[in-house]
C-alpha positions as CSV (number, residue, x, y, z in Angstrom):
1,M,0.0,0.0,0.0
2,S,1.4,3.4,-0.9
3,D,1.9,6.1,1.7
4,F,-1.0,8.1,0.2
5,S,-3.3,5.0,0.4
6,Q,-2.3,4.4,4.0
7,S,-2.9,8.0,4.8
8,V,-6.4,7.8,3.4
9,V,-7.2,4.7,5.4
10,T,-5.8,6.2,8.6
11,M,-8.0,9.4,8.0
12,A,-11.1,7.2,7.4
13,E,-10.5,5.2,10.6
14,K,-10.0,8.4,12.6
15,S,-13.2,9.9,11.1
16,E,-15.1,6.7,12.0
17,H,-13.8,6.8,15.6
18,T,-14.6,10.5,15.9
19,L,-18.1,10.0,14.7
20,K,-18.7,7.1,17.1
21,V,-17.5,9.1,20.1
22,A,-19.5,12.1,19.1
23,R,-22.7,10.1,18.4
24,Q,-22.4,8.6,21.9
25,A,-21.9,12.1,23.4
26,F,-24.9,13.4,21.4
27,T,-27.1,10.6,22.8
28,H,-26.1,11.7,26.3
29,F,-26.6,15.4,25.3
30,Q,-30.1,14.7,24.0
31,H,-30.9,12.8,27.3
32,G,-29.6,15.8,29.3
33,L,-31.8,18.2,27.3
34,A,-34.9,16.0,27.8
35,T,-34.4,15.2,31.5
36,G,-31.9,17.6,33.1
37,E,-29.6,14.7,33.9
38,W,-26.2,15.6,32.5
39,N,-23.8,13.2,34.3
40,S,-23.3,10.8,31.4
41,F,-22.6,13.7,29.0
42,L,-20.3,15.5,31.5
43,D,-18.4,12.2,32.0
44,M,-17.4,12.4,28.3
45,L,-15.9,15.9,28.6
46,T,-12.1,16.5,28.9
47,E,-11.0,18.5,32.0
48,D,-9.9,21.4,29.6
49,F,-13.2,21.3,27.7
50,S,-14.1,24.6,26.1
51,F,-17.5,25.7,24.7
52,W,-18.8,28.6,22.8
53,F,-22.3,29.8,23.1
54,P,-23.9,32.6,21.0
55,I,-26.1,34.5,23.5
56,G,-26.9,35.3,27.1
57,K,-25.2,34.5,30.4
58,Y,-22.6,32.2,28.8
59,H,-22.0,34.2,25.6
60,G,-18.6,33.7,24.0
61,L,-15.8,31.3,24.9
62,N,-16.0,29.4,28.2
63,V,-13.3,27.1,29.4
64,G,-13.2,24.2,31.9
65,K,-15.4,21.3,32.8
66,Q,-16.7,23.0,35.9
67,K,-17.9,25.9,33.8
68,A,-19.6,23.3,31.5
69,E,-21.4,21.8,34.5
70,A,-22.8,25.2,35.5
71,F,-23.8,25.9,31.9
72,F,-25.7,22.7,31.5
73,D,-27.4,23.1,34.9
74,Y,-28.5,26.6,33.7
75,V,-29.8,25.0,30.4
76,S,-32.0,22.7,32.5
77,E,-33.3,25.6,34.5
78,V,-34.1,27.6,31.4
79,F,-35.8,24.7,29.5
80,S,-37.6,23.0,32.4
81,P,-39.2,20.5,32.1
82,G,-36.9,19.6,29.1
83,L,-36.6,19.7,25.3
84,T,-37.3,17.2,22.7
85,L,-35.0,17.0,19.7
86,T,-35.4,15.9,16.0
87,L,-32.1,15.2,14.4
88,D,-31.9,16.5,10.8
89,S,-28.3,16.1,9.8
90,V,-24.8,14.9,10.9
91,T,-21.6,16.1,9.2
92,S,-18.1,15.0,10.3
93,N,-14.4,15.0,9.6
94,E,-11.4,13.6,11.5
95,T,-11.8,15.8,14.6
96,T,-15.3,17.4,14.6
97,V,-18.9,16.3,14.2
98,V,-21.8,18.7,13.6
99,F,-25.3,17.8,14.6
100,E,-28.2,19.9,13.1
101,F,-31.5,19.5,14.9
102,R,-34.8,21.1,15.7
103,D,-35.8,21.3,19.4
104,E,-39.1,22.1,21.1
105,G,-40.3,22.6,24.6
106,M,-40.7,25.4,27.1
107,M,-38.3,28.2,27.8
108,W,-39.0,30.1,31.0
109,K,-42.5,28.5,30.9
110,Q,-43.2,29.8,27.4
111,P,-43.5,27.7,24.2
112,Y,-40.2,27.3,22.4
113,K,-39.1,26.0,19.0
114,N,-35.7,26.4,17.3
115,R,-33.2,25.1,14.8
116,V,-29.8,24.5,16.2
117,A,-26.4,23.2,15.1
118,V,-23.8,22.0,17.7
119,A,-20.3,21.0,16.9
120,F,-18.4,18.5,19.1
121,D,-14.6,18.4,18.9
122,V,-13.3,14.9,19.7
123,R,-9.9,14.1,21.3
124,E,-9.3,10.4,21.8
125,D,-12.5,9.1,23.5
126,K,-13.7,12.5,24.9
127,I,-15.3,15.7,23.8
128,C,-12.8,18.6,24.2
129,G,-14.9,21.3,22.6
130,Y,-18.5,22.4,21.8
131,R,-19.9,25.2,19.8
132,E,-23.6,26.0,19.4
133,Y,-25.3,28.0,16.7
134,L,-28.9,29.0,16.8
135,G,-30.8,29.2,13.6
136,S,-33.8,31.4,14.3
137,D,-35.5,33.7,16.7
138,G,-36.9,30.7,18.6
139,K,-40.2,30.7,16.7
140,S,-39.4,28.5,13.7
141,N,-41.3,25.4,12.8
């Protein structure tokens, strides 16, 4: 096998592993949004985990697993009793997986619907980064 062919195989294997880890994390993420129970998701985060959020109290770059714990507790408070997700698309490469979905529920006790994209950065068997992008004003179908 040529060096180029071996490189392509290695990239494909890495992409497959990245997708597997991210899909597991997304399952835990979805469970957290629905129930407010985030422990399984938080267990998949690296200690130096960083996340970027586009609005509000956690706007911008946030660093550290403890900061993530506070953020996801806050998410559960805002969206009590929880959100349901409909996954629309998954895109991935060797290090990052993007999940596009629609979510629906209550936000501060008011009806809420939105379109969201979240990107998970994978390092080994953990999530080391998260970025969230909101697709509408919260009133989309």
